[in-house]
C-alpha positions in Angstrom: 88.1 147.8 114.9 88.2 145.2 117.7 89.2 141.4 117.5 86.3 140.0 119.6 85.7 136.4 118.7 89.1 135.9 116.6 90.9 133.6 119.0 93.3 131.3 117.7 96.3 129.4 118.9 99.6 129.6 117.5 101.9 126.5 116.9 105.2 125.7 115.3 105.8 123.7 112.4 107.2 120.9 114.8 103.8 120.3 116.2 101.8 119.9 112.9 102.3 116.2 112.5 101.3 115.5 116.4 98.2 117.5 115.6 97.5 115.8 112.3 97.9 112.3 114.0 95.1 113.2 116.4 92.7 114.3 113.7 93.4 118.0 112.7 93.0 119.1 109.4 96.1 121.0 107.7 94.8 123.8 105.4 97.4 125.2 103.0 96.1 128.7 101.9 98.8 129.4 99.2 97.9 129.6 95.8 97.6 126.4 93.7 100.9 126.7 91.8 102.8 127.1 95.2 101.0 124.1 96.6 101.8 121.8 93.6 105.4 123.0 93.9 105.4 121.5 97.6 103.3 121.1 100.4 102.9 119.1 103.4 101.5 115.3 102.9 97.8 115.5 103.8 97.4 119.2 103.5 94.1 120.5 101.9 94.7 123.3 99.6 92.2 126.2 100.0 93.9 129.3 98.5 93.3 132.4 100.6 91.0 134.0 98.0 88.8 131.0 98.0 88.5 130.4 101.7 85.2 132.4 102.5 83.4 130.4 99.8 84.9 127.0 100.8 84.8 127.0 104.6 81.8 124.4 104.3 84.4 121.8 103.3 85.9 121.9 106.8 84.8 120.1 110.0 84.0 122.3 112.9 84.4 119.3 115.1 88.0 119.0 114.3 91.1 121.3 114.9 92.1 123.5 111.7 95.6 124.1 111.3 96.5 126.9 109.0 99.7 127.2 107.0 101.0 130.0 104.1 104.4 130.8 103.0 105.4 132.4 106.3 102.8 133.1 108.6 101.2 136.5 107.7 98.2 135.3 105.4 97.6 132.4 107.4 97.2 134.8 110.5 94.3 136.5 108.6 92.9 133.1 107.6 92.9 132.1 111.2 90.8 135.1 112.3 88.5 134.4 109.5 87.9 130.8 110.3 87.8 131.6 114.1 85.0 134.1 113.4 83.3 131.5 111.7 83.3 129.3 114.6 86.2 127.0 113.9 88.9 126.1 116.3 92.0 127.1 114.8 96.0 126.8 115.1 98.0 129.3 113.1 101.3 127.6 112.1 104.1 130.1 112.8 106.8 130.4 110.2 104.9 128.8 107.4 106.2 126.5 104.7 109.4 128.5 105.1 110.2 126.9 108.5 108.8 123.5 107.5 112.0 121.3 107.3 110.1 117.9 106.7 109.3 116.1 103.6 107.1 118.0 100.9 104.6 116.2 98.1 104.9 117.7 94.7 102.2 117.4 92.0 
C-alpha cells in the first residue's frame, strides 16, 4: 500500500557511462534472449524473474543502475532492490532510448 523504503533515483541513458566509470553496476533485467540480441557493454543480465534469487550477486557498496526495455519493469526492479538495501538508479527510457553501441552474443 505505502512505498516507504523504496527510494531510488532516476537517470537518463546519457548518464549510464558516467556512473559505470565511477564503479556503478548496470543490471539489465530483460530476458536472456533480449540481452543476447543487444545490451550495453558491461551490463550484468539478471532477468526480472530471477532478481529475488540473484540479488546476492550485487554489491551493496556500489550504485546499481537498472535497465529494461523502456523503463516500466526496471521501476519495479528498482523498488525491489531499494527495499533490499541497495542504492538504486532507474534508467528512464530503457534500451529503447539507448543510442550507444550494443554488444550481441
